[in-house]
C-alpha positions, -999 to +999 in steps of 0.1 A: -002-002+003+013+037-014+019+057+016-005+087+019+013+128+020-007+152+043+002+187+052-010+196+097-022+227+107-034+248+133-054+275+139-026+291+162-001+312+167+000+342+151+015+360+120+028+398+108+026+412+082+062+413+060+078+448+070+045+452+097+055+479+124+026+465+143+028+453+178-002+429+172-005+411+152-023+420+123-029+387+099-055+358+108-043+324+094-026+291+098+006+277+108+019+247+086+033+227+115+049+198+088+040+174+059+042+136+069+036+108+048+020+072+062-004+052+050-034+067+073-031+104+087-022+088+123+004+071+107+014+103+096+014+121+129+029+095+146+059+100+114+057+136+116+064+138+155+093+105+154+107+134+127+104+160+145+102+156+180+109+195+194+075+201+178+062+183+211+084+210+230+067+240+214+032+260+231+009+243+203-021+213+212-043+208+186-029+206+150-047+193+119-044+176+086-055+166+052-045+146+029-026+156-001-030+149-040-003+125-046+013+147-071+000+178-049+043+193-061+038+182-089+006+201-091+012+236-075+008+267-082+026+309-075+003+339-067+012+370-062-005+397-048+015+426-053+026+419-094+026+454-112+016+434-145-012+408-129-028+436-122-028+453-145-039+425-167-068+421-148-076+454-151-072+452-191-093+421-189-123+438-164-133+466-193 
């Protein structure tokens, strides 16, 4: 049986935008805890902890996972929020 791949996340923690001078975090988001593989999510979780024992020393508590597509690495796409070229194309298409 082939191993399935999983991404492990948590709602705990906070993040600041790049170049932020804010005292308080200004982004609500998920934190990526890690990636792991196993025959099921429980085995992948056990492998995650075995490969990253420092996780047990963090303050994160509740984490969850999603199974990834077998070819998730080949399916990766990038998007850029601040690309002038993309913004110009969007403006042209909406006319």
